N, C-alpha and C positions, 0 to 999 in steps of 0.2 A: 561593632563591626568597623574595621579599618576604612578610611575614606577611599573613594573611588580613585584608582590610579592604574597605569599600565602594569606596574609591578604586582598589584593585587590580582589583576586578571591573569598574569603569568603564573602566579602561585596556584590559582584555581585550576588552570589547565594542567600544570605539572602534577597536581594531586590526582588527576584522572588517568595518568599514565601516558606513554608515548603512542600516538596513533600512526597509521601508515601515512595519512595525509590529514591536514586540517581543511575542511570545506566550510565555507561561510554562505549561509542563505542570505543573499544580498538583494534587497528590494530597491535600494536607492533612497529609502526613507531615513529619517534622522537616526533612529536606533541602530539599524544595520550599518549605516554610514560610520557611526562611532566604532562599532565592533570591528568592521573591516579595517578602518584606519589604524586602530590600536594594534591589530594583529599584524598589519604591514609594518608598523613601527617595531614590533617585537620579532619580526620574521627571523632575523639572524639568531635569536635565542630560542626559537620554538623547537628546532631540531627535526622538523618534518616539513614537507612541501605545503604551501598555502595556495588554495584555489577558491575563487568566488563563483557562486552559482546564482544565476538570475532566472526566474520563471516569469515568462510573459503570458498572462492569462487572457489578454485580448479583451478585457471587460471594460476598459476605459479608453476614450479617444486619445488620451495622453500616453498610452502604453508605449508607442514607438519612441516618444521623447524620453520616457523613463529608461528604456533600454539604452538609448544613446548616452544618457547621463551616466549610467553604470559603466558603459564601455570607456568613456572618457575618464571617469574617476579611477577605474582600475588601471588604465594606462598611466595616469599620474602617480598612482601608488606603487606601480610595478608589480601588480598582482594579476595572474592569468584569470580570465573570465570565461565561463561557459554559459551560454544562453539557450534555454529550451522554451519553445512555444507550446502551449497547451490550449485546449478548448474546453470550456466548462458548460455542461449541459445539465440542467435541473429537471427532475421529474416533478409533477404536481405535488405540492405540499413540502418539498424539500427547501432547506435554507441555502440560498446562493452562497453565503459566506462559508457555511459548513462544507458544501460540495467543493467550492474553490480550494478550501484548505486541504481536503482529502486529495484532490487532483494534484495540488502543489507538492504535497509530501510524497505522493507516488512518483512524481517526476524527479524529485530530488533523490529518492532512493534508487531510481534507475540510473543515476549518474555516479553512484557510489561503488566503491570496491571493498572487499573484505578488509577490515581493520581501519577503515576511514572513520573520522569523527566529524559529524556534521554539527556546526555551531549556528544557533539562531540568537537573535538579539532581544529575546523576551526579558523583561526587567520586573522589578518589584511591583510596579503599578499594574502591569499585565497580570501578575499573579493574583493581586487583590481583586481585579475585575473578574478573573476566572473563578475565584472562590465565590464571589457574590452571585455570579451567574448560576453556578452549580447549586448554591443554596436556594435560589429562587426557582430552580427546576426540581427541587426535592431530591437531589442526588444523595447517595450514600457516601461511605468513607472513600470509595474509589474516586468519585467525582470531586469530593471536597479536598482530596490530596492535590488537586489542580495539576500543575506542571512540574514534573521532577527535574532536578538540575541535570541529572545524567540518566539515560535510559538506553536499553537496547533498541536498535533501529536497523534491522537487517538490510544489507549485509554488514553494517557497521554499528555505530552508536550515535546517539543524538545528545548534544550538550547545550545547556543554557547557562553560560557562565556569568550573566549579568543579573540573575534573579535576585540577588541581595541588594541591588542598587536601584534607587528611584529614578523615574524618568527625568526629573528636574536636574539631578546631578549629571546625567549623561548629556542632556542638551547644553548645560553650562559648560561641560568639557568641550563639546563640539564647537560652540561659539567661540570659546577662548582659543581653540586651535585653528579657527578660520575655516572650518569645514562647511560645505553647502550640501543640501540634500533636496529631494523632491517631496512634495506634499500630495497625498492622495485625497482629493476632495470628499470621497466617500467616508473618510474618517470623521467628518463633521456632521454626518447625517444621523441625527438623534432618533430617527425612526428605527435604527438598528440597536438592539439591546445593549451590546457592549459600549457603543458610543453614548447611549443614554446614561449608562453608569459612569462613564469617564467624564462627561461634560456636565451632567446634572447632579448625580447622586454623590459621587466621591468628593467633589468640592464642598458640598453641604456637610458631609460627614467630617471632613477635615476642619471645618469651622469649629466643631465641638471637640473632635479628637484628632489633633494635628498629626499624630503618629499612626493613624488608622491603617495606612498602607503597609507599614512595617508589621503591625500586630495581626492584620489579616493574613499576610504572607506567613507569619509565624504559625497561625492556626492551620494553614495549609500544610506546613511542615509537620505538625503533630499528626494530622490525618495521613500524611505520607508514611510516617513511621508505622501507624496502625495498619495501613494497606500492605506495607512490607511484611508485617507479621502474618497477616491473612494469606498473602502469597506464599510464604514459607509453609504455612500449615496446609494449604490446598495443593501444593506442588505434587505431593505423593498421590493425592486423590485424583488429580488430572491423569497421572500415569495409570492409575488403577481403572480409569474409565476409558482408556484408549480403545479405539475401534480397530477393525481388521485392516482398513486402509490407513496408511501412515498419515498422521495429522488429524484423523477423525476422532469422534467420541462415540462410544457405544451408548445408545439411548437407553437400552435395558439397564446397564450398569449405572448410568446417570440417575435414572428414576428410582433406584434403590436408596439414594441419599435423601436425607431430609431437605426441606426446601431451602433453608438458609445456606447449607453446604452446596446444594445444587446451583444456587445463584452464584456463589463464590467460585465454583469450578467453571461455570460457563464464562464468567467475566475473565478469570485467569487464563482459560484456554484461548479465548478470543484475543487477548493481549499477546499471549505467546505466539499466536499465528501472525502477529504483526499488524493487527487491525485496531481501529479506534474502539474502545469499550462502548457497549450500547448504553443509552440512557434507560431510565426506568420503563418507559412505554415500550421500547423495542425489546427489552429483556423480558417483559411480561408476555409479549406476543410470542417469543421463542418458547416460553414455558407453557403457554396456553394453546398455541396453534400448531407449533411444529412438533414438540415432543409427543403429544397424544394422537397425532394424525395417523391414519391407517398407513400401513407399510406401502401400499400401492399409490399413495397420494404424493404430490410434489409441492408442499407448502413452501413459501418463501417469505423471509423477513429481511428487509434491507435497510441500511442507513449509509451515509456517505462513506464510500470506500470498501464496504463489506456487504456480503450476502450470506445468509444462513439458510442452508438447504439440508434435506435428508434423503437418504436412499438406503433401503434394506436395513433398517434399524440402526443406521449410522448417521451422525450429524457432521456437517461440513461447514467450515468458514472459508469463504472464497472471495477473491476480488470480483467486482461486478463483471458478469459475462458481457463480452463485446456484442455488437449487432450481429445477427445471424448472417453468415456470408451468403450472398446471392450470386457470386461470380462463377464463371467457368474459366479455369486457368489452363492455358496450353503449357506443356512441359517438354522441353527439348534438351536441357542440360542434366548433369548428374544430380544437381541439387535444385530444389524449387522452394523459394521463399513464399510462405503463405501470408494472407492479409491479417490485419488486426491483432498482431502479436500471437498468432497461432503457431509460430515456430517454422520449421523447415521439414521437407521430405527429402530423403536421400535414397538414391538407388545404390544398392550394395551387392556386388558380385559375390557368389558363394558356391559351395560344392553341392549343396542339397537341392531340394525342390524350390521352384520359383518360376519366374517368367523367362521364357527363352530369350537369351541375349540378342541374337540378330533381330528378332521381332521387336524387342524393347527399343532398340536404337533406331530401327528403320520405320516403325509404324507411328502414326500420330498418337500422341498421349494427351490426356486431359485429366484435370482434377476438379471434381464437383463436390458439393456439400449437401445437396438435398436428396435424400434416399428415395423419395417417392415410393413406388411399389417394387423397388429393386430387391433381388434376392441373390444369394451367394451359395455355391456349393463348395465348402472348404476342401482344399487339396487333400486327397486320400479318403474322402468320405463319399457316400453314395447319394445322399439326398440334398436337395436345395433347401435353404432356410431363408425366410424373409429376414431382412436386416434387423427388424424389431426383435425377432426371436434370437438372432445371433447376439445382439447387444445384451439381451436378458441373460443368455448363457454365460457371456463373458463379464457380466457385472458392470456394464456401462450405463450410468444413470440416464434417464430420459432427458434431463435438462442439458446433458453434455452431447447427446447424439447429433444435433444439427451442426456441430463444429468438427465432426470427424471427417477428414478428407477421404474421398472415394476416388480411386485411380482407375481410369478407363484407358484401354489400349484398343485402337480401332473401333471405338464406341462400345466395347465390351468390358464389363466390370472385372478387374483382375485382382484388386486388393482393397481391403477396408483398412486404410492407414497401414500400420504394422501389426494390427490386431489379427488379421486373417488374410491369407492368400486364397484366391478363388480358382476353382477349376475353370479353364477357358481354352480356347483354341491356341493360346499363346503359352500355356503352362508346360513345364518340363520337370521331369523327376530328378534330374541331376544337373549341376552347374548352372542353376537358375539365378536370376536377379531377385534379390529380396529388397524390402523397404524398411526404412527407419523413420519414425516421426519423432523429431527432437525439438526441444526448446518450447514446447507448449506448456500452458500453466497447470496441467493436471497429471503430473507423472505418476501419482499414486494409483491411478486407474489402469496403468499399463505395466 
């Protein structure tokens, strides 16, 4: 392996092809400081814009000072910086570190555009720690492959260009160049598994095997090759198990496979959907609790950043559902922004059935989310239907129904999102106002 240098970093980046933008996950710590400084030095040779991204988790009292350090450092380096604040909420039994990582990557993905390359400063020692953690958790090939150097990360890609270089060489470079950085005190807490390996186990291993960091990373590379072959072989099987809703899996087709292939398809499908692959415990729960559940049940298996649910013999991998909306929203403009990432509602004039335009614009309008005992008589039909029955007919899962916006005009239900227009005093057969629900996380159900 050639020694660490800016030219070596540039060669790695060029081997990955030209992105739309280079985005750097910048914490202000020593490793990300080196990566950002090197990229700033190489900026004129990169051939694409460079932007730093800092995620403030709000978990440490020093967080505002770290953000200020990042701002000043980026000003000095001449690199634009975007700062996003997130809040990390752990459920009982969840790892704060894992949840914070999932929240961080979701925030970074939200700042990306198609074609962007997100770069993180993971290095050879990080790779060795990850491999040991996965071994101690009893992981299979997927886990032992640890961190890939380059991977899909919708809407762009995720690259780790420093994986071949040990922490010591990066810190030596930073000190020689006169860079300063922040230190997170939680990195010294050996109660955390990764820190225990870093500060207690790996130093002991290096006493006997000085090159153990390099050899452990090499083993992770061999496992990554095996994982790639598995992914190639299971790709067609994932397509063959596709469910009726885009992005879902057919439970019936999945259960025809033998168990090793079923596990491989589940892991590959979850990764394709852009989520962290489950560990053994959570994968077992999917196999034993979700797949064999009765069709009218709503089992749930979750891990940081991902929830596995089923509906009508189909399996879904979803981002965690937000808190159930409890608000009543007044609506006066053409477009209404909904809370908690639920998208927007738009009033759309049309030639066909809909809501009478003068009534729409003059009457008070509200959006609510709790159906209670409401019912709707769809336009053109004779009988009212409870919303539960309407949702069943239209294939809306029970776990999604609390998030469907209900539109009221003058206190009367006139529309169930853009799923159904209801017969009301304000309905018209021609030239009516229709509705569109856009930007929500569940387009496959509409």
